[in-house]
N, C-alpha and C positions, 0 to 999 in steps of 0.2 A: 166719565166713560172714555172720552177721547184720550185722556192722559194714560189710562190703563192700557188702552189699545196701543198707544205709542211705545209704552214700556215693554209690552210683549214683543212688538216688532224689533225693538232694540235688543232685547234678550235673545231673540231668535237669531238675529244677525250675528251677535257675539258668539253663539254656539257654532254657527256655520263657519265663521272666520277662524275660530279656535281649532276646528277640525281640519280646515284646509291648510293652515300654516305648516303643520308637520309634513304634509304631502309636498308643499312647495319647497320646504327645506330639503326633504329627501331627494327631490328631483334635481336640486342644485348641487347635491353632493356628488363628486366625481366617482364613477364606478371603480372597483378594485383593479380592473384590467388597465384603466388609465394610469393608476398609481404604479403598477408593475412596469408599464411602458416607460413612464417617466423615470423610474429607478434605473432601468436598464440603459436609458439614454444618458443619465448622469454618470453611470459607471463607465460606459463606453467612451464618454468624453474624457473622463479621468485617465483611462488606459491610453487613449490616443495622445493626449497632451503630455503625459509623463513619459512617453516613449517606452512603455513597459515591455514591448516586444524585443527591445535591445538588451534586456537585463542579462540573459544567459550569455550573450556574446561579450558583454562588458566584464562579467566575472571570469569567463574563459581567458580574456586578455590579461586580467590580473594574474592568473596562474602562469601565463606565458611570460609576463614580466618578472614573475617570481623565480624563473628558471627552475631548477630542481632544488627545492628548499630542503629535501631530505633524499639523498641518493640511495639510501637503503630501501625506503618505502616505494620509490618508483625508479626503476632502472632507466638509463638513458633511452629516450624514445617511447617509453611506455605511457607518458602523458599524452602524446600525440596519438598513440594506439587507442587509448581509452576515449579520447575526444572524437576519434573517427567512428568508433562503435556506437556511441550513444545516439547520435542523430539518425543512424540507420535503424536503431531499435525503437526510438521514441521521437517522433517528428517534432519540429519546432512548433507546429500548430498545437499538438497535444501538450507540449510543455507550457505554452502560452495559456491554454485553458486551465492547467494546473495552477499557474500563477494567479489567475482570476478568481478561482473558486473561493478562497478564504474571504475575498472582498464581498462576495454574495452572502457568505455565512455570517459575517460580522459587519453588516452594512450599517454605516453611521452617516445619515444624510448631511448633518451639520458639518462633519469632518470632510466629507466628499466636496461640499461646496467650498470649504476653506482651501483644500488642496488644489482644486481646479482653479480657484482664484489666483493662487500662487503661480501655477504653471502657465497661466494666461498673462501674468505680469511680464514686463520687459526684462527684469532681472532673472525671473524664473526661466524664460526662454533662452536668455543669454548663457546661463550656467549650463543648461542642458546641451546647448550647442558646443560650449567649450569642452565639456566632458566627452562628448561624442568625437570631437576633433582630436582630442588627446589620445584616443584609442585607435586612430587611423594608422595604418602601416607607414604612411609617409612621414609621420611624426615620431617614429620610434628612435631614429638617430638623434633628433633634437632632444627627446626626453632623456636619452642616455647621457648626452652632454650636460643637460640640466642637472641630473642627479650627481654627476661628478663634480659639478660646480658647487652643489650644496655642501659637499664634504669640506671645501675650503672656505666657503662663505655662507653659513646657514642663515635662514631667515630670522627676522627679529622675533622676540619671545611672544609678542602679542599675536602675530600672524600664526605662529606655530600652535598656540593654544586654540585659536579659532578653528584651524584645520583639524586639530585633534578632536574638538567637539563635533565637527561634521563627520569625522571617521567613526566615532562612537555612535552617533545618532543614526547614521545611514546603514549600519550593520554590514558594511561591505566586507570587512575582515571575516565576520562570522560566515557570510555566504561563500567567500573564497575558501575558507577552511572546509566547509561542508562539501564543496565540489571536489577539492583536492582529496579528501578522505574517501569520497565516492570513487575517484579514479584508483586509489590504492586498493580499495575493496575489489574492484573489477579486475585489477591486474594481479591480485594475490596468487592465483593458480599458476601464473607465469613467472613468478618472482622467487628465486631461490632463498632470499632473505627470510621468508616466512615459513620455511620448512621446519616442522616440529614445533611451531609457535602458535599460540592461541590468537586468532585474528582480532577478536574483540579487545583483548588486553593490549595488543600492539596499537590498535587504533586509539585507545584512550591515552596512551603514552604520546602518540604522535600529535594528538589534538593539543596537548599542552606545549610540546616542543616547537610546533610551527606557528603558534599564535603571534609571537613578537616578530619573527621574520616576515610573516604575511602582513601584519599591521604596518611594518616599515614600508613595504612595497605600496600599500594603499595610500599611506601618507605622502610618499614621493609622487605618486600619480595625481593626487588631489592638489598638491602644491604646484605641480606642472600645469594642471588644468586651469588653476586660478591665478596664474602668474601675472596676468594683466588686469586683475581685479583689484579694487581698492579694499582696504581693511573693512571699511564700513559696509561694503557690499557683501563681503564674506560673512561679516557679523550678522547681517540681515538674513542670510541663508541659514546660518547656524541657529538663529532665533526661530525661524520657521520649522526647522527639523526638530527642535526641542519643544515645540508647542504640542498641545494634545493632539491636534489634527496631524501634525508632521510625524509624531511618534506612532499614531495609529497607522498611518500609511506605510512607514518603513517596516514596522513590526509585522503587519499583515502581508507585506510583500515578501519579507524573509520567510514567513510561514509557508506561503505559496511556493517560494523557491525550493525550500527543503522538501516539500511534498513532490514537486516536479522531479527533483534529483532522485528521490526514492523510487518513483515509478520508472524513471528512465533506467536506473540501475537494475531494477528487477527485469525489465524487458531486455536490457543488455546482457544480463546473466544468462538468458536463454541462448543468445548468440554465442556467448562464452562457452557454454556446454557443447554446442555444435562444433565450435572451433577445436575444442579439446578432443572430441570424437574424431574429427578429421585428421588431427595431428597423430593420434594414436593409430589410425588406420594405415599410416605409412604412405599415403598418397598414391601415386606420385604427382598427380595434377594439382591437388590442393586448391580448388576453385574458390572456396570461401576465404581461405588464408590470403590468396592473392588479392581478393577484393577488399578485405577489411584491414590488413596489416601492412604497415610500412616495410619496405624491403629489408632494412637492417634487422628489425625485430623478426621479420618473417624467417630469415635464415637461422636466427638464434632459436626460435621455437621448434623448428623441425630438426635441429641438431646438425645442420649443414653449414659450411663456411660461406659467408658473404664475401664475394671476390673483392669488394671494395673496403673490407676491414682487414687490418694487419693481423699477422699470425702471432705476433709477440707484443707485449707491452712492458712496462717497467718491472713487473713482477715475473716476467718470463713468458713461456709458451701459454697462449690462451686456450682454455679448455672449452671446446664447443660441443662436448657430449651432452646428450639430452638429460635434463634434471628430472629427478623423481618429483613430480608436481603434486601439490595438494589439490585434488580435483573438487570442483564445486559440484554439488548434487542438484539436479533439477527438482523443483518443488512440484509435488503431485497433488497438493491441496487436499490432503486426506486420503489420497490413494495409497499412502504408506500404511494405512490401517485396514486395507481390504482383506488382509490375511486373518484378521480377527473375526470369528463368526458373529453374526448379529445376535442381539439379545432377544430371547423369547418374550413376547408381550406380557404374559402373566408374571414373568420374573421382573420386568420393568415396573409393572404395577405394584409389586411388592416392594421394590426399591423406593418408589414414590411414597408408599404408605409407611414403611418401617425404617428406611435408611435415608433421611432427608439430606444429610451432608453429601452423600454420593449422588443422590438425585440432582442436587443443585450443581455439582460438578459436571454431570453429564449434560444438563441443559445449557450450562455455560459454554462447554466445548461445542455442542451442537450448533449453537448460535454463531460461534466464532468460525467454525469450518463451513458455514453457509455464507460467509462474508469474505469473498476473495480479496477485496480491497484491503481489509484489515490484515490479512495474511501476507499480502504483497509488501506492506509497509514494515513488517518485522525484519530485523537483521537475521543473518543465518543462524546464529546461536540461539536467539529467541525462538525462531521458528522450529528448530530441532527440539528445543525443550518443550514447546507446546505439543508437538506430535507425540513425544515420549510421555508427557503427563496424561494425555488423552488415552494413550495405549494402556497405561496403568489403570486408569479409571474403568476402561472397557473390560480389562481382564478381571478387575474386582467384581464387576457386574456378573461375569460368567461364573464366579465362585459362590454367588448367593444361593443358599440352600432353600429348597421349597418343601412344603408339606406334600409328600408324594403319596399317591394311592398305588395299590399293586398294579394298576394298569398304566402307570407312567414309566414304561420300560420300552426297550427297543421293539420295533414292530415284529422282528423275526422271532421274538419270544411270546408273541400273542397268537392264539389260535381261535378263529371264529368257528363255533360249533353249531350255531343255529340262529334263526331269526323268528321271533314270535310276534304276531300282531294281536294286540289287546285293544278291542274297540277301534278307536281312530289312531292309536299310537303303536309304533313298532318298537320292539326291544330286541337288541342283538345280544346273543349269548357268547361270552368269551371264556376261554380256559387258560389259566396260567399255572403251569406245572399240573397239579391235580385239583386245583380249586376253580370253581366256576363263578362268573360274574355277569350281571345283567347291565347293559349299557343302553341308555336312551339318548335322544337328540339333545345336544347341548352339553353332554358330559365331557370331561377332559380325559384324553387318552394319548398315549405315546410319550416318547422321551422329551418332547418339546411342548407338552401340555396343549396339544391341539384340541379343538372342540369338534364333536360329532355334528356335522352339518346336515346329514341326511342318512336315513337307513332305508335302503332299497331292498328288493326281494332277494338279490344275490350278492350285495356288497354294502359296505359302510363307507361313507365319504367323510374324511377328516380334513379339517382346514387348520394349518399351523400359521401363526402370525408372529412376526419378528420386527424389531426396530433396529435399523442400521445406524452407523455413526453420524449420519446427517439428519436423523430423526424420521427418515422415510419408513413407512410401514410396508413390509414385504409379506406376501402370502405364499404358502406352498400347499397344494392339495394332494392328498394321498387317498388311495382306495384300498380297503381290506376286503378280500374275497374268500369264499369257501375253498376255492381250488388252489390257493397259494398260501403257503405258510409265511412267505415274505411278500408283503403287499406291493402292488405296483404303484409307481409314482406318477402323479399328474403334472401339470405345468406349474412353474413358479412365476408369479406375477408380482411386480413391484409397484 
């Protein structure tokens, strides 16, 4: 008996402990909120150690060192012009947030730890310092002399190969090209070179032609930055950049940089449009022009002579007449489609039921035009094409034929002749030409297939429903009365 009793006690204790263990384990598991805080802390540490806030300034300096790598694409002074507009339109804080966003979207904790470890190392800190010092204005003369010396005594082959590996892995050339092409796009309306040319085609040509000149500038800059480093130190840095964590970091940073440039260009385009309006107005004060544009460019844009510019050059007399500019058009994010009438809801229901391809198109564009971020990221040609494609789809929708009853006609062709109450239901009598029709609550009537909402003693209330290009349902209420052959209109509510 005593043995049985002891076995029962042991069995009972085992059940209790087995039930408690999961509770204790769950209590020891850190909550999700702690994980998020830890993740944000690790990312903030990464951003701080890698000096990510300096990235835009570093790439801008690459463009400054490049000079004007294509004088047709950017007229003299237009690089500075574009560089002045962008921070006015899109602050450095917003650009920094754009840089960070892809790291949150593609978070890799093991890579973050590895990159943080590198930037905490003595060599990681030293390389960042050397790169920052190389970009300081006080070192520009020294760098110019260094580059001239390279022409006479180039570095040995091993060091050249190592720096080329760093250039490829860091994606600095790609970032520099992206920013340069952004400047070109922003300055296009002010540049006579692009008159009568397709911007997207010219940008594709430019992207190929500037790659090697930009790459050469980046290589010279890196050689200057690492001039006091040993080959084994440069090799260690190249090895880090080519590691999985290094590639994740540099590729994610490039993605954020491109996103930041796109957003900055869109916001700058709004300033560009205001500048063009001010120039067209004829001034004379030009407050925005004075604020945003360097003096030499300012005089060229308004077609007046800059007193500090010569009247002649090697080609003869300089023409200061105002060029016929290719004006950028402000994006209205679907406002371009407001002239197309909304689609009656019964028509849209038929499209969904019998025209699946058109229905899929409409839903796709509806989703797209409800996402301003996606529209902002498109280039001008792509955006214009999307607007045109949606216009075509909406016009197709308006051409869909419905099975119409004799009462689906203009209201001025309908004549209400009487209202009959049968038990609890009212029936309205209508006459079309010489034929009479009975209409009850819920029946479709009118040119837009409105439904009868209510039959009162002296009028019939009809509600019309439509779908606009954003997918919003719009309603319009009409009343048909004995005393009017043309019914009065009620309020339209969206």
